[in-house]
N, C-alpha and C positions, 0 to 999 in steps of 0.2 A: 504492500500499500504506500509507504513512504516513497519507494521508487516510483511509482505513478505520480505522485504529488510533484517531487521533484522535477519530471519529465515536463509535466504540465505547466511549471513556474519555468522552464527554460525555454519551452514553447511560446508561452506569453510574453516573455522579455524580447525574445527575438523577433516575434510578430509586431512589438511596440517598436522597436529599433526600425523594423522594416516600414512601419507606416510613417514614423515622423522623421526620419533618418537626421539625427540631430548632432552628430559628431562633425565638425568641421574637417573636410579632407577625407572624411570615410566613404569608402566605397563598396559596392556590391553588397548591400545589406540582406539580401536576399540567401546569400550564402550561409548565413547564421541559422535564419529559418529552415532551410532545406536540409541542412545538418541536425535540427532539432527533431523535425518530423522523422527524418531517416532514422535516427537513434530511437525514436520511439517505437517506429516500426519492427526494429531488430529486437528491441527490448521484448515486444509481446512475443516474437516467435520464440526467445528464449522462456519465457514464462509458459507458453503452450506445451501439452502432455505430448510425447513422443508420436502417438496416434495423431494428433492434429497436426503435429510440425511435419510430419513425414506423410501427412494426407493428400489428395489430389489438389485442393483449392490452395494449400500452402507452398507447395511446390511449384505449382503453375503461375502463383503471384510472384515467387522468387525468380522463377526461370523468365518470365516476361520481363520482370525489373532489371534483370541482369543482362538480358540480351537487348533492352532498350538502352540501359547506361552505357554499354559496351558500344553499341552502334552511334550514340550521339558521341562518346570519347572519341571515337575515330573520326568521326566527321568534322569535331571542332579544333584537334590538334592543326597546329599552323607551322609551315617551315621557318617563320619567323619568330615563332614563339620565344619567350624569355629565357626559358630554361635551356633550351637549345644553345642559345648565345651566351649564359653562365657559363655551360660546360666547354663550350669551345675557348672561351677566356681562360677556364681553369687548364685545359690541355695546353693552352699556348703559354702560359704562366710556367707549367710543369717544364716544358721543352726548352724553356728559355732559361731552365735553372732556378726559377724562383719558387718561392713558399706561397701556396695560392691564400694563405691565412695572413701574409704579410704584405704581399706586392701591391695591394691598392690598385690592381688592375682587373679584376674581376667585374664583371658585367651585370648591373643591377638595372630595373626599370620601375620607376613611379609612375602610375596611371595617370595621365594629364599633363605630366612635367618631361618624361623623355627619360634617356638614359642617363646612369649616374654610376661611378666607378668607386670599388672598394675592395673589401676582403670577402673572401668565401666563406658562406655561412651554414653549411651544411657539415655534418660530420665526416670525419675522412673515409671510412668505410664506402660511403656514399661515391666516392671517386673511381674506385678500381674496378667494378664490374663495365662500368661505361667507357672506360679510358681502356679496356680491354676491348669491347666493342667496337670502339673507335680504331685501334689498331688492327683488329681483324678485318674490319669492313673496308678499311684505307680511308675513310671519309667519315665526316660527322654531320648528321642531319636528323632531322624529326624523326625519319625513318628508322634509322640504327638506333635512336634512342628507345621508340617505341617497341620494337623487336627485342631489344634486350630488356626492357620491363616485361612485356609479355612472356618471354622466356622464364624469367626467373618466376613469375607469379604462376605460369602453367607447371612447373616443378613444386609449386605448394598444392597447387590442385591436384597432382598426381599423388603426394604425399598423402593426402586425405583419402583417398580411395585405399590406397596402402595400409592405413590405421584401422579400417573397419572393412575387413574382408567378410565379415559374417552378415554384413548389409549389404542388400542389392544393389548393385552400381546404378540402377536406374532411380533409385532414391536419393543418390547422391549427385546424380549428373546436375539436376537443375540448378544447383549451386555452384557448378565450375563456370558458367558466364561470368558472374558477378566477382569471383574471386582471380580470374583471368584478364578481364578486360573492366571491372569496377574502377580501375584508375590507371590510365595511361599518359596523363600530362603531367604528374609529378612523381618523382621517385620513391615511391613507397614500398616497391618491390620486395628489396632486401630486408626491411622491418617483417613484411609478411613471411619470408622464407625463414627468417630466424625463429618467429613465434609458431610458426607451424612446427619447426624441428623441436623446439622446447616442448610441445605439447605432446609430439609424438614421443619423445622419451621419457615425458612424465607417465604417459599410457603403459608404454613399457615395463617403467621401473615399478608400477602398479601392480601389474600382472606376475612380474617375475623380478625381484629387487636384484639391483647390483649396484654396489659401491659406486663403479666408476661413473656411472650415469649421473650422480650428483655432481661431479666435476664437469662433466662434459657440459651439462645444464648450466654451470655456472660459467663457463667458456662462452656458451652460447649466448647469455645474457652479456656478458662483457662485449663480444660482438655486435649484439643489439644497441647497446650503448651508444655505439658508434655508426648507427643507422639513423633512423628518424625518433624524434623524442618519446614517441609513444612507448617503445620498448623500457624507459625508465620506471614511470609508473606501473607497468606491468610486472616487472622485475621486484619493484618494492613490494607489491601486493603479493607477490608468491614467496618471498622470503619471509616477510611478515606472517603470514599465515601460519608458517609452521612455528611462530614462538607460543609457548606454553608458560604462563604464569606459574604454575606450579612445578617446572622444571626448568629452572633458569638455564640449566646447561645447553637449553636449545638457543640460548644467544651465543653460547661459544661458536655452535655448528653454524649458525646464520653468518656470524661476524668471519669464520674461515671462509664460506662459500662467497663472500661478498669480496673479501678480499681476491679471491681467484678473479672474479667478474672484472674488478677495478684494474688488476694488474693487466688483465687482457686488454682492457679499453686504454690504458696508460701505453701499452707496447705498440697500439696503431696509433696512437696520438704522437708516440714520441719523435718520429721524422718530422713532423710538422711542427714540435714545439708544443708540448702539453698545455701551457699557459697560453699560448695564441690561440691554439684551439678552443678551448674553454672560452676565451675574450670573446670569439667571433662566432661562437654557436650559442652555448647556453646562456651567457650575460647578455648577448646581443637581442636574443629573443623575449627577455625578459622586461628591459627596459624600454618602455614604448617610444620615449623621444628617440633613443638612438636608434631603435629600429624604423622610425618613421625616415630617418634621413636616407634610407637606402631602398626601402621597401613601401609598396601601397598600404594602407592600414585598411583591412577590413574588420570592422567591428563585432567582436565576439559577446557572448552571453555575459561575462564578465568585464570585459576591457572596455566594451562598448559603453554601459552604464557608468563606469568609475570616469572615463575620460570625458562623457556628456557632463558630469557632476564636477568636472575640474580637477580631479584627483588621481591623474595618471600615475604619480608616483607612489600610490597605495597599491597599484594591481599588483606587482611582483609578491610582497607581503601576502596579499589576500589570497592570489591564486596558491602560495604555497601552502597557507595555514588550511585552507579547503581542500586541497588534493592530499594533505598529509593526515586530515581527519577520516577521508575516506579510505586510507591505507590502513591507519591504525583499527579500523573496524575490520579488518580481512580475517583475524581469527575467528571470528563471530560468525562466519559465512563459509560455504563450501570453498574450495580452491577457484574454480573457474568462476563462479558469482564473483568473487573477491577480485579477480584480475578484470573482468569486465567492468565491474562497477570502478575500479581504479581509471579504466580507459575511457569509460563515460565522463567521468570527474574531469579529468585531463583534457577530454576534447571541448568539455564547456568552459574551462577556465584559461586554456589556451590563449594567448596573445590574439589570433585570428582563428575563424572556423578552419577547421582541419577534414574535411569529407573525404580527403584521400585514405583516411584511415578507416572507412566503414568495412571496407573486405577484409582488412583484419578481424575487426569484433565479429563480423560474420562467422568469420572461419572459427572463432572461439566458440560462438554459439553453436554451430554445426557439430563440433567435437564434443560440446557438453551434451546435446541431443544424442550423438551417435555414443556415447559412453552409458547414457542413461538406458538405451535400449541393451546393449551388452552387458550392462549391469544386472539383468534382470528386472527389466521394466514392468514385466506383467506381475512379478509378487511384490516389488517395492524395495526389495533387498540391493543393497550396494556392492556387496561382495567385495572384490579386490580394488572396486574403486571408493569404498567408504571414505577416503581421505578426500577425494576428488568430487564427489557428489554427496549430498546431504538425501539419503532415503526419504520420501515424502515430499520431498521439495522438487529437485530435480528428474525424480524418477516417477514413473506412471504408466499409462495403459500400454498394451501392445502395439505393436506396428500393425498397420492395415494388410489384409492380405491381397 
């Protein structure tokens, strides 16, 4: 019930912003509204029983929505899009022996004002697959970029089928278009792949525990931290979910795993300078005034009202506190609900709307529903997945025949 009220508030705020358009310099208020409505639809899919989730109506809705979104995405990508020029300038900097986080030569674009140049503001792992695609193709354009993203996202879709061999492929197929084509304009593919690999290992470890998987998950989260920012709240919710107030030794385990994750992230940042990377990624995206100097401001559910009220400096603190509270509640939820909740809160408190992450959250929902089926949804027993699913909440009726 609290989730429904929270979603209703976010939809109402985004609708108010869309109607009033109150932020000077703000653009595309519809992004926040579309994101809020889409997140509401995905949450209802998560709350549905497996019979309804894998039923004909729900699957038809997801299939049509995924195909429609994929077609629109493919039709609206432009050869002169900002992201293509951003990566071109990154590659030019690398080939000139410059650090893209300090070169000041990276292309940015402010809508209505034109191009500006500064430092790269994506995490380092977001460079390598696209630089490799550029080298393999021998050229760089929107086709090479989109093909690289689609290939990575297709790997995540294939992993979903591999995760659930006991579920008929026809029941998973309708989710493929949303996963593969749900985002081809921004580079979220690596985040999706990392999250899908983490969930695959979580499932495998629930079925047959292996100590090594714990460290593999930690390494994957470290890699995820060097992709898009959604990986950070998902990781925090995952680890804090394992905290037990009655057993403080769980803090030591969490600390070791976080140490592995952070060490992995530091190793990836090291060639570019850890401080330079953090300054141009994490810090850049939470200070609204600094961000506005290089990018267009699309008001979100939290950043929009605070900027409207004249309190943009309050945004980083407010966003951190709200997100931290959602993560601290993780031990009271099932693992996947905790991760999904953290993802939702992050998307609402992020500087700008991030609909690019919708396929990632949908992937988590499909995994939750698939686990509910394999956990014995017919009798409500969690079985091997008792730490991932809460019997009576995420489990439900049998699949339709």
